[in-house]
ROSE-4610 file (N, C-alpha, C; in Angstrom, 1 decimal, always signed):
// ROSE-4610
residu = [M/M/M/H/H/H/R/R/R/R/R/R/N/N/N/Q/Q/Q/W/W/W/L/L/L/C/C/C/A/A/A/G/G/G/V/V/V/A/A/A/A/A/A/A/A/A/L/L/L/L/L/L/A/A/A/P/P/P/A/A/A/P/P/P/L/L/L/F/F/F/A/A/A/A/A/A/G/G/G/V/V/V/G/G/G/N/N/N/G/G/G/I/I/I/Y/Y/Y/L/L/L/E/E/E/F/F/F/G/G/G/G/G/G/G/G/G/T/T/T/G/G/G/E/E/E/F/F/F/E/E/E/W/W/W/D/D/D/D/D/D/A/A/A/N/N/N/D/D/D/S/S/S/E/E/E/D/D/D/I/I/I/D/D/D/A/A/A/G/G/G/L/L/L/A/A/A/S/S/S/F/F/F/G/G/G/Y/Y/Y/A/A/A/L/L/L/D/D/D/T/T/T/A/A/A/P/P/P/L/L/L/G/G/G/P/P/P/R/R/R/V/V/V/F/F/F/N/N/N/Y/Y/Y/R/R/R/L/L/L/N/N/N/V/V/V/G/G/G/L/L/L/A/A/A/S/S/S/Q/Q/Q/N/N/N/L/L/L/D/D/D/F/F/F/D/D/D/D/D/D/N/N/N/G/G/G/V/V/V/E/E/E/A/A/A/D/D/D/V/V/V/G/G/G/G/G/G/I/I/I/Q/Q/Q/V/V/V/D/D/D/N/N/N/I/I/I/F/F/F/G/G/G/F/F/F/R/R/R/I/I/I/I/I/I/S/S/S/N/N/N/D/D/D/R/R/R/V/V/V/R/R/R/W/W/W/W/W/W/A/A/A/G/G/G/P/P/P/S/S/S/V/V/V/R/R/R/V/V/V/G/G/G/L/L/L/Y/Y/Y/G/G/G/G/G/G/D/D/D/Y/Y/Y/D/D/D/A/A/A/D/D/D/T/T/T/D/D/D/W/W/W/I/I/I/D/D/D/G/G/G/E/E/E/D/D/D/L/L/L/A/A/A/Y/Y/Y/F/F/F/E/E/E/F/F/F/A/A/A/L/L/L/G/G/G/G/G/G/A/A/A/T/T/T/G/G/G/V/V/V/N/N/N/I/I/I/D/D/D/L/L/L/G/G/G/G/G/G/V/V/V/I/I/I/L/L/L/S/S/S/P/P/P/S/S/S/V/V/V/A/A/A/W/W/W/R/R/R/S/S/S/H/H/H/G/G/G/F/F/F/A/A/A/G/G/G/S/S/S/D/D/D/D/D/D/V/V/V/D/D/D/G/G/G/W/W/W/G/G/G/G/G/G/I/I/I/G/G/G/G/G/G/D/D/D/F/F/F/S/S/S/G/G/G/N/N/N/H/H/H/Q/Q/Q/T/T/T/M/M/M/T/T/T/F/F/F/N/N/N/T/T/T/A/A/A/L/L/L/L/L/L/F/F/F]
num = [1/1/1/2/2/2/3/3/3/4/4/4/5/5/5/6/6/6/7/7/7/8/8/8/9/9/9/10/10/10/11/11/11/12/12/12/13/13/13/14/14/14/15/15/15/16/16/16/17/17/17/18/18/18/19/19/19/20/20/20/21/21/21/22/22/22/23/23/23/24/24/24/25/25/25/26/26/26/27/27/27/28/28/28/29/29/29/30/30/30/31/31/31/32/32/32/33/33/33/34/34/34/35/35/35/36/36/36/37/37/37/38/38/38/39/39/39/40/40/40/41/41/41/42/42/42/43/43/43/44/44/44/45/45/45/46/46/46/47/47/47/48/48/48/49/49/49/50/50/50/51/51/51/52/52/52/53/53/53/54/54/54/55/55/55/56/56/56/57/57/57/58/58/58/59/59/59/60/60/60/61/61/61/62/62/62/63/63/63/64/64/64/65/65/65/66/66/66/67/67/67/68/68/68/69/69/69/70/70/70/71/71/71/72/72/72/73/73/73/74/74/74/75/75/75/76/76/76/77/77/77/78/78/78/79/79/79/80/80/80/81/81/81/82/82/82/83/83/83/84/84/84/85/85/85/86/86/86/87/87/87/88/88/88/89/89/89/90/90/90/91/91/91/92/92/92/93/93/93/94/94/94/95/95/95/96/96/96/97/97/97/98/98/98/99/99/99/100/100/100/101/101/101/102/102/102/103/103/103/104/104/104/105/105/105/106/106/106/107/107/107/108/108/108/109/109/109/110/110/110/111/111/111/112/112/112/113/113/113/114/114/114/115/115/115/116/116/116/117/117/117/118/118/118/119/119/119/120/120/120/121/121/121/122/122/122/123/123/123/124/124/124/125/125/125/126/126/126/127/127/127/128/128/128/129/129/129/130/130/130/131/131/131/132/132/132/133/133/133/134/134/134/135/135/135/136/136/136/137/137/137/138/138/138/139/139/139/140/140/140/141/141/141/142/142/142/143/143/143/144/144/144/145/145/145/146/146/146/147/147/147/148/148/148/149/149/149/150/150/150/151/151/151/152/152/152/153/153/153/154/154/154/155/155/155/156/156/156/157/157/157/158/158/158/159/159/159/160/160/160/161/161/161/162/162/162/163/163/163/164/164/164/165/165/165/166/166/166/167/167/167/168/168/168/169/169/169/170/170/170/171/171/171/172/172/172/173/173/173/174/174/174/175/175/175/176/176/176/177/177/177/178/178/178/179/179/179/180/180/180/181/181/181/182/182/182/183/183/183/184/184/184/185/185/185/186/186/186/187/187/187/188/188/188/189/189/189/190/190/190/191/191/191/192/192/192/193/193/193/194/194/194/195/195/195/196/196/196/197/197/197/198/198/198/199/199/199/200/200/200/201/201/201/202/202/202/203/203/203/204/204/204/205/205/205/206/206/206/207/207/207/208/208/208/209/209/209/210/210/210]
x = [-13.0/-13.0/-12.6/-13.2/-12.8/-11.4/-10.7/-9.3/-9.2/-10.2/-10.0/-10.1/-10.9/-11.0/-9.6/-8.9/-7.6/-6.6/-6.7/-5.9/-6.2/-7.5/-7.9/-7.3/-7.4/-6.8/-5.3/-4.6/-3.2/-3.0/-3.9/-3.7/-3.9/-4.9/-5.1/-3.9/-3.3/-2.1/-0.9/-0.8/+0.4/+0.2/-1.0/-1.2/-1.0/-1.4/-1.3/+0.2/+1.0/+2.4/+3.3/+2.6/+3.4/+4.3/+5.5/+6.4/+5.9/+5.9/+5.5/+6.5/+7.3/+8.3/+7.7/+7.1/+6.2/+7.0/+8.3/+9.0/+10.0/+9.7/+10.6/+10.3/+11.3/+11.1/+10.1/+9.3/+8.3/+7.0/+6.8/+5.6/+4.4/+3.3/+2.0/+1.1/+0.5/-0.5/-1.8/-3.0/-4.2/-5.4/-6.5/-7.7/-8.2/-9.0/-9.6/-11.1/-11.8/-13.2/-13.3/-13.9/-14.0/-15.4/-15.9/-17.2/-17.1/-18.0/-18.0/-18.9/-18.8/-19.6/-19.3/-20.0/-19.8/-20.7/-20.4/-21.2/-20.4/-21.1/-20.4/-21.3/-20.8/-21.5/-21.3/-22.3/-22.3/-22.8/-22.2/-22.6/-22.3/-23.4/-23.2/-22.6/-21.8/-21.1/-22.1/-23.3/-24.3/-25.2/-25.0/-25.9/-25.3/-26.2/-25.7/-25.5/-25.9/-25.6/-25.3/-24.9/-24.6/-25.7/-25.6/-26.5/-25.8/-26.4/-25.8/-26.0/-25.0/-25.1/-24.6/-25.2/-24.7/-24.0/-22.8/-22.1/-21.9/-22.2/-22.0/-20.9/-20.0/-18.9/-18.7/-18.3/-18.0/-17.0/-16.1/-15.1/-14.5/-14.0/-13.2/-12.2/-11.2/-10.2/-8.9/-7.8/-6.4/-5.7/-5.0/-4.3/-2.8/-1.9/-0.5/+0.1/+1.0/+1.7/+3.1/+4.0/+5.5/+6.1/+5.5/+6.1/+5.0/+4.2/+3.1/+3.5/+4.7/+5.1/+6.6/+7.1/+8.6/+8.9/+10.2/+10.7/+10.9/+10.6/+10.8/+10.0/+10.6/+9.9/+8.8/+9.0/+8.0/+7.4/+6.1/+5.4/+4.5/+4.5/+3.6/+2.4/+1.2/+0.0/-0.7/-1.0/-1.7/-3.0/-4.1/-5.4/-5.9/-6.2/-6.7/-8.0/-9.2/-10.4/-11.5/-12.6/-13.9/-14.6/-15.2/-15.8/-17.2/-18.0/-19.4/-19.5/-20.3/-20.6/-22.1/-22.7/-24.1/-24.1/-24.5/-24.6/-26.1/-26.5/-27.9/-28.0/-28.8/-29.0/-30.1/-29.8/-30.6/-32.0/-32.0/-33.1/-34.2/-33.9/-34.8/-35.1/-34.7/-35.1/-34.4/-33.2/-32.5/-31.2/-30.9/-29.7/-28.9/-27.6/-26.7/-26.0/-26.2/-25.6/-24.5/-23.3/-22.2/-21.2/-20.5/-19.5/-18.3/-17.1/-15.9/-14.7/-13.6/-12.3/-11.7/-10.9/-10.2/-8.8/-7.8/-6.5/-6.2/-5.8/-5.5/-4.0/-3.2/-1.8/-1.7/-1.3/-1.1/+0.4/+0.9/+2.3/+2.4/+2.6/+2.5/+3.8/+3.7/+4.9/+4.6/+5.6/+5.4/+5.2/+4.2/+4.0/+4.5/+4.0/+4.5/+4.6/+5.6/+5.7/+6.5/+6.2/+7.0/+6.8/+7.1/+7.0/+5.5/+4.6/+3.2/+2.2/+2.6/+1.7/+2.4/+1.7/+2.3/+1.2/+1.4/+0.4/+1.1/+0.4/+1.0/+0.0/+0.5/-0.4/+0.4/-0.4/+0.2/-0.8/-0.3/-1.2/-1.7/-2.8/-3.5/-3.7/-3.4/-3.7/-4.6/-5.8/-6.7/-7.2/-7.3/-7.9/-8.9/-9.9/-11.0/-11.7/-12.2/-13.0/-14.3/-15.4/-16.8/-17.8/-18.7/-19.8/-21.1/-22.3/-23.5/-24.7/-25.8/-27.0/-27.6/-28.5/-29.3/-30.6/-31.1/-32.4/-33.2/-34.4/-35.3/-36.8/-37.7/-39.1/-39.6/-38.9/-39.4/-38.8/-39.6/-39.1/-38.0/-38.0/-37.0/-35.6/-35.3/-34.0/-33.6/-34.6/-34.3/-33.4/-32.4/-31.6/-30.5/-30.5/-29.5/-28.1/-27.2/-25.8/-25.0/-24.0/-23.0/-21.7/-20.6/-19.3/-18.4/-17.4/-16.5/-15.2/-14.2/-12.9/-12.9/-12.2/-12.1/-10.7/-10.3/-9.0/-9.2/-8.6/-8.8/-7.5/-7.4/-6.3/-6.8/-6.0/-6.4/-5.4/-5.8/-4.9/-5.5/-4.7/-5.2/-4.3/-4.9/-4.2/-4.8/-3.9/-4.4/-3.5/-3.9/-3.2/-3.1/-1.9/-1.7/-1.4/-2.2/-2.1/-1.9/-0.8/-0.4/-1.3/-2.1/-2.9/-2.3/-1.1/-0.5/-0.6/+0.1/+0.0/-0.9/-1.8/-2.6/-2.6/-2.5/-2.4/-3.7/-4.4/-5.6/-5.2/-5.8/-5.4/-6.6/-7.2/-8.3/-7.7/-8.4/-7.9/-9.0/-8.8/-9.8/-9.1/-9.9/-9.3/-10.3/-9.8/-10.5/-10.0/-10.8/-10.4/-11.3/-10.6/-11.4/-11.3/-12.5/-12.6/-13.0/-12.3/-12.8/-13.1/-14.1/-14.5/-15.0/-14.9/-15.4/-15.7/-16.8/-17.3/-18.4/-19.2/-20.3/-21.5/-22.7/-23.8/-24.6/-25.7/-26.6/-27.9/-28.0/-29.2/-29.5/-30.7/-31.1/-32.0/-32.5/-33.5/-33.0/-33.7/-33.3/-33.2/-34.2/-34.2/-33.3/-33.1/-32.2/-30.8/-30.4/-28.9/-28.6/-27.3/-26.8/-25.5/-24.9/-23.7/-22.5/-21.5/-20.3/-20.6/-20.0/-20.2/-18.9/-18.9/-17.8/-18.4/-17.6/-18.0/-17.0/-17.4/-16.5/-17.3/-16.6/-17.2/-16.1/-16.4/-15.5/-16.0/-15.2/-15.7/-14.8/-15.4/-14.7/-15.0/-13.9/-14.1/-13.4/-13.9/-13.5/-13.0/-11.8/-11.2/-10.7/-11.0/-10.4/-9.7/-8.4/-7.7/-7.2/-7.0/-6.4/-5.2/-4.0/-2.7/-2.1/-1.4/-0.8/+0.7]
y = [+22.3/+20.9/+20.1/+19.0/+18.1/+17.6/+17.4/+16.9/+15.6/+14.7/+13.4/+13.5/+14.5/+14.8/+15.3/+16.0/+16.5/+15.3/+14.4/+13.2/+12.4/+12.3/+11.6/+12.3/+13.6/+14.4/+14.1/+14.0/+13.7/+12.3/+11.4/+10.0/+10.0/+10.8/+10.9/+11.4/+12.5/+13.0/+12.1/+11.3/+10.4/+9.3/+8.8/+7.7/+8.2/+9.4/+10.0/+10.2/+10.4/+10.7/+9.4/+8.3/+7.0/+6.8/+6.3/+6.1/+5.0/+5.3/+4.3/+4.3/+3.3/+3.3/+3.1/+4.2/+4.0/+3.6/+3.8/+3.6/+2.4/+1.6/+0.4/-0.6/-1.4/-2.4/-3.5/-3.9/-4.9/-4.4/-3.1/-2.6/-2.9/-3.3/-3.5/-2.3/-1.8/-0.7/-1.2/-0.8/-1.2/-0.6/-1.4/-0.9/-2.0/-1.6/-2.5/-2.2/-3.2/-3.1/-3.8/-3.2/-3.8/-3.6/-4.6/-4.5/-5.3/-5.0/-5.8/-5.2/-5.5/-5.0/-5.5/-5.0/-5.4/-4.8/-4.7/-4.2/-3.3/-2.4/-1.5/-0.7/+0.5/+1.4/+2.8/+3.6/+5.1/+5.8/+6.9/+7.7/+9.2/+10.0/+11.4/+11.8/+12.9/+13.3/+13.7/+14.2/+14.6/+13.5/+12.3/+11.1/+10.3/+9.6/+8.8/+7.3/+6.9/+5.6/+5.5/+4.4/+4.2/+3.5/+3.7/+3.0/+1.9/+0.8/-0.3/+0.0/-0.3/+0.0/-1.3/-1.4/-2.3/-1.5/-1.8/-1.0/-1.8/-1.1/-1.7/-0.8/-1.4/-0.7/-1.1/-0.1/-0.4/+0.7/+0.3/+1.3/+0.7/+1.7/+1.3/+2.4/+2.0/+3.0/+2.4/+3.1/+2.8/+1.9/+0.9/-0.1/-0.1/-0.3/-0.4/-1.5/-2.3/-3.3/-3.3/-3.1/-3.0/-4.3/-5.4/-6.7/-7.7/-7.6/-8.5/-10.0/-10.2/-11.6/-11.6/-12.8/-13.0/-13.3/-13.4/-13.9/-12.9/-11.6/-10.6/-10.9/-10.7/-11.0/-10.0/-8.7/-7.6/-7.0/-6.7/-5.9/-4.9/-3.7/-2.7/-2.5/-2.7/-2.5/-1.2/-0.4/+0.8/+0.8/+1.1/+1.3/+2.7/+3.5/+4.8/+4.9/+5.2/+5.2/+6.0/+6.0/+6.6/+5.5/+5.9/+4.9/+5.4/+4.4/+4.7/+3.8/+4.3/+3.6/+3.8/+2.7/+2.8/+2.4/+3.3/+3.0/+2.9/+1.7/+1.4/+1.2/+2.2/+2.2/+1.2/+0.1/-1.1/-0.8/+0.2/+0.3/+1.3/+2.2/+3.3/+3.5/+2.7/+2.9/+4.0/+4.4/+5.5/+4.9/+5.5/+5.1/+6.4/+6.2/+7.3/+6.8/+7.5/+7.1/+8.2/+7.8/+8.7/+8.2/+9.2/+8.9/+9.7/+9.3/+10.0/+9.4/+9.6/+9.0/+8.2/+7.2/+6.4/+6.0/+5.8/+5.4/+4.2/+3.1/+1.9/+1.5/+1.4/+1.0/-0.4/-1.4/-2.8/-3.2/-3.7/-4.0/-5.6/-6.1/-7.5/-8.3/-9.5/-10.4/-11.7/-12.1/-13.4/-14.6/-15.4/-16.7/-17.8/-17.7/-18.6/-17.8/-17.9/-17.2/-17.9/-17.6/-18.1/-17.1/-17.4/-16.5/-16.3/-17.1/-17.1/-16.8/-17.1/-16.9/-16.4/-15.5/-15.0/-14.9/-15.6/-15.5/-14.6/-13.6/-12.6/-12.3/-11.8/-11.3/-10.3/-9.4/-8.4/-7.4/-6.4/-5.4/-4.4/-3.8/-2.8/-1.5/-0.4/+0.9/+1.7/+2.0/+2.7/+4.0/+5.1/+6.3/+6.7/+7.5/+7.9/+9.2/+9.9/+11.1/+11.0/+11.1/+10.8/+12.0/+12.1/+13.1/+12.6/+12.9/+12.5/+12.9/+12.1/+12.5/+11.3/+11.7/+10.7/+10.4/+9.2/+8.9/+8.2/+8.7/+8.2/+8.4/+7.7/+7.9/+9.2/+9.8/+11.0/+12.3/+13.3/+14.5/+15.3/+15.2/+16.1/+15.7/+14.5/+14.0/+13.8/+13.7/+13.4/+14.5/+14.1/+15.1/+15.8/+15.5/+16.2/+15.8/+16.7/+16.4/+15.8/+15.0/+14.5/+14.3/+14.4/+14.2/+13.7/+12.8/+12.2/+11.7/+11.7/+11.1/+9.7/+8.8/+7.4/+6.9/+6.1/+5.5/+4.0/+3.1/+1.7/+0.9/-0.1/-1.0/-2.4/-3.3/-4.7/-5.5/-6.6/-7.4/-7.9/-8.2/-8.6/-9.7/-10.6/-11.6/-11.8/-12.1/-12.2/-13.0/-13.4/-14.2/-13.4/-13.2/-12.6/-13.7/-13.7/-14.8/-14.2/-14.6/-14.1/-14.8/-14.1/-14.6/-14.4/-13.9/-13.7/-12.2/-11.3/-9.9/-9.2/-9.9/-9.3/-10.1/-9.4/-10.1/-10.0/-11.1/-11.1/-11.2/-10.3/-10.3/-10.2/-11.3/-11.3/-11.3/-10.6/-10.6/-10.4/-10.7/-10.5/-9.7/-9.0/-8.2/-8.1/-8.1/-7.7/-6.4/-5.5/-4.2/-3.7/-3.0/-2.3/-0.8/-0.2/+1.2/+2.1/+3.2/+4.2/+5.5/+6.2/+7.4/+8.5/+9.7/+10.9/+12.0/+12.7/+13.8/+14.6/+15.2/+16.0/+16.0/+16.4/+16.5/+17.7/+17.9/+19.1/+18.7/+17.6/+17.2/+18.0/+18.5/+19.2/+18.4/+17.3/+16.5/+15.2/+14.2/+12.8/+12.8/+13.3/+13.3/+14.3/+15.4/+16.5/+16.3/+15.2/+15.0/+15.3/+15.4/+15.7/+16.5/+16.9/+17.6/+16.6/+16.7/+15.9/+14.4/+13.5/+12.1/+11.3/+10.1/+9.2/+7.7/+6.8/+5.4/+4.5/+3.3/+2.2/+1.2/+0.4/-0.8/-1.7/-3.0/-4.1/-4.7/-4.8/-5.2/-6.3/-7.1/-8.0/-7.5/-7.4/-6.9/-7.9/-7.9/-8.7/-7.7/-7.9/-7.0/-7.8/-7.3/-7.9/-6.8/-7.0/-6.0/-6.6/-5.8/-6.2/-5.3/-6.0/-5.2/-5.5/-4.5/-4.6/-4.3]
z = [+13.3/+13.0/+14.2/+14.4/+15.6/+15.4/+16.6/+16.6/+15.8/+16.0/+15.3/+13.8/+13.4/+11.9/+11.4/+12.2/+11.8/+11.7/+12.6/+12.5/+11.3/+10.9/+9.7/+8.5/+8.5/+7.4/+7.2/+8.3/+8.3/+7.7/+8.1/+7.5/+6.0/+5.5/+4.1/+3.4/+4.0/+3.3/+3.3/+4.5/+4.5/+3.5/+3.3/+2.4/+0.9/+0.7/-0.7/-1.0/+0.0/-0.2/-0.1/+0.1/+0.3/-1.0/-0.8/-2.0/-2.9/-4.1/-5.1/-6.3/-6.5/-7.5/-8.9/-9.4/-10.6/-11.9/-11.9/-13.1/-13.0/-12.0/-11.8/-13.0/-13.3/-14.3/-13.9/-14.9/-14.6/-13.9/-13.8/-13.1/-14.0/-13.4/-14.1/-13.8/-14.8/-14.7/-15.3/-14.7/-15.2/-14.5/-14.4/-13.8/-12.8/-11.9/-10.9/-10.7/-10.2/-9.8/-8.4/-7.5/-6.1/-5.6/-4.8/-4.1/-2.8/-1.9/-0.6/+0.4/+1.6/+2.7/+4.0/+5.0/+6.4/+7.4/+8.6/+9.7/+10.6/+11.3/+12.2/+13.1/+13.5/+14.4/+14.0/+14.3/+13.9/+15.1/+15.5/+16.7/+16.5/+16.8/+16.8/+18.1/+18.1/+19.3/+20.5/+20.1/+21.1/+21.5/+21.0/+21.3/+22.5/+23.2/+24.3/+23.9/+22.7/+22.3/+20.8/+20.3/+18.9/+18.1/+16.8/+15.9/+15.1/+15.1/+14.2/+12.8/+11.9/+10.5/+9.7/+8.5/+7.5/+6.5/+6.0/+5.1/+3.8/+2.6/+1.3/+0.6/-0.1/-0.7/-2.1/-3.0/-4.4/-4.8/-5.7/-6.3/-7.5/-8.3/-9.5/-9.8/-10.5/-10.9/-11.3/-11.0/-11.5/-10.5/-11.1/-10.3/-10.7/-9.8/-10.1/-9.2/-9.8/-9.0/-9.4/-8.5/-8.8/-9.1/-8.8/-9.1/-9.4/-10.5/-10.7/-10.9/-11.4/-11.6/-11.2/-11.2/-11.0/-9.5/-9.3/-8.0/-6.9/-7.1/-6.1/-4.8/-3.7/-2.4/-2.2/-2.5/-2.1/-3.3/-3.2/-4.3/-3.6/-4.2/-3.7/-4.6/-4.1/-4.9/-4.5/-5.5/-5.3/-6.1/-5.4/-6.0/-5.7/-6.7/-6.6/-7.4/-6.8/-7.5/-7.0/-7.8/-7.3/-6.5/-5.4/-4.5/-4.1/-3.7/-3.2/-1.9/-1.0/+0.2/+0.5/+1.0/+1.5/+3.0/+3.9/+5.3/+5.7/+6.0/+6.3/+7.8/+8.4/+9.8/+10.2/+10.9/+11.0/+11.7/+12.7/+13.6/+13.2/+12.2/+11.9/+10.5/+9.6/+8.2/+7.5/+7.9/+7.3/+6.6/+5.5/+4.8/+4.4/+4.3/+3.8/+2.6/+1.5/+0.2/-0.1/-0.2/-0.4/-1.5/-2.0/-3.0/-2.8/-3.3/-3.1/-3.8/-3.2/-3.7/-2.6/-3.0/-2.0/-2.6/-1.7/-2.0/-1.1/-1.7/-1.0/-1.3/-0.2/-0.3/+0.3/-0.5/-0.1/-0.2/+0.8/+0.9/+0.9/-0.3/-0.5/-0.4/+0.0/+0.1/-0.6/-1.3/-2.1/-1.3/-1.6/-1.0/-2.0/-3.2/-4.3/-5.6/-6.4/-7.7/-8.7/-9.9/-11.1/-12.2/-13.4/-14.5/-14.9/-14.5/-14.9/-13.8/-12.6/-11.4/-10.2/-9.5/-8.3/-7.2/-6.1/-5.0/-3.9/-3.5/-2.5/-1.4/-0.3/+0.8/+1.6/+2.3/+3.1/+3.6/+4.4/+5.0/+4.1/+4.4/+3.6/+4.4/+3.8/+4.5/+3.5/+3.9/+3.0/+3.6/+2.8/+3.2/+2.2/+2.6/+1.7/+2.2/+1.3/+1.5/+0.8/+1.5/+1.0/+1.4/+0.5/+0.7/+0.1/+0.7/+0.1/+0.9/+0.9/+1.5/+2.3/+3.2/+3.9/+3.0/+3.2/+2.5/+3.6/+3.8/+4.8/+4.5/+5.2/+4.9/+5.5/+6.4/+7.1/+6.4/+6.2/+5.4/+6.1/+7.4/+8.1/+7.9/+7.4/+7.2/+5.8/+4.9/+3.5/+2.9/+2.2/+1.5/+2.3/+3.6/+4.5/+4.1/+4.0/+3.6/+4.7/+4.3/+5.3/+4.5/+5.3/+4.7/+5.8/+5.4/+6.4/+5.7/+6.6/+6.2/+6.8/+6.1/+6.6/+6.5/+7.5/+7.6/+7.9/+7.1/+7.3/+7.3/+8.2/+8.2/+8.1/+7.4/+7.2/+6.5/+5.9/+5.2/+3.9/+2.9/+1.6/+1.1/+0.2/-0.5/-1.8/-2.8/-4.2/-5.0/-6.2/-7.2/-8.5/-9.0/-10.3/-11.3/-12.4/-13.4/-14.8/-15.4/-16.7/-17.8/-18.5/-19.5/-20.9/-21.0/-22.3/-22.6/-22.0/-22.3/-21.4/-20.7/-19.7/-18.4/-17.3/-16.0/-15.3/-15.0/-14.2/-12.7/-11.9/-10.5/-9.6/-9.2/-8.2/-6.8/-5.9/-4.5/-3.5/-2.3/-1.2/-0.1/+0.7/+1.8/+2.9/+4.1/+5.3/+5.9/+6.3/+6.8/+8.0/+8.9/+9.9/+9.6/+9.4/+9.0/+10.2/+10.3/+11.2/+10.5/+10.8/+10.1/+11.0/+10.6/+11.4/+10.4/+10.7/+9.9/+10.5/+9.7/+10.2/+9.1/+9.6/+8.7/+9.1/+8.3/+8.5/+9.2/+9.8/+10.4/+11.7/+11.8/+13.0/+13.9/+13.4/+14.1/+14.6/+14.4/+14.8/+16.3/+17.0/+18.5/+19.0/+18.3/+18.8/+18.5/+17.8/+17.5/+16.1/+15.8/+14.5/+14.6/+13.5/+13.6/+13.4/+14.3/+14.2/+14.6/+13.9/+14.2/+13.9/+14.4/+14.1/+14.1/+13.7/+13.6/+13.1/+12.9/+12.4/+11.7/+10.8/+10.3/+9.8/+9.9/+9.5/+8.2/+7.2/+5.9/+5.2/+4.3/+3.5/+2.0/+1.2/-0.1/-1.1/-2.4/-3.5/-4.6/-5.0/-6.0/-7.2/-8.4/-9.6/-10.4/-10.7/-11.5/-12.8/-13.8/-15.0/-15.2/-15.3/-15.4/-16.7/-17.3/-18.6/-18.5]
């Protein structure tokens, strides 16, 4: 395995082991739905240049917030879910459709809060593991497998609104993603195998906390 893949694995493990005070008073638990997209670059280790990509993201799963309402300065937001990504290679009509799991750690700080509304913002650390297939008009690449680890840093802001027993929590985030992995492609001009890349995305998230 490439050394950078090992570093990404370490990042996944670190985020999964991040402390989360699950049993603190006032914790909100629920579900979330997220979607978004952005642009970036993709490069095989054996290639001399990179490919431009458009990235589409979607995920859903479990959400936790340690201080969804009230006067506390700090809140920890955890999102753990099933995720999908679509990487569209701009120049050659090839797409990669992948699915996997992701863990998002957001360290929020209060901007405005009271008993009914809390506006927060802070840094985001996301890790993910994905696998899937290429899709193209040419037979030699259709169905070829790929898998990669992803590590993303960014910032998020959101508003928690008490609706009477249910907290609605819409938020937005910008992140810079780096990824590395490998595929089974033997062609594409003689390249394939290990690859790496990046993309910058904007996402929209809606959570329901109870």
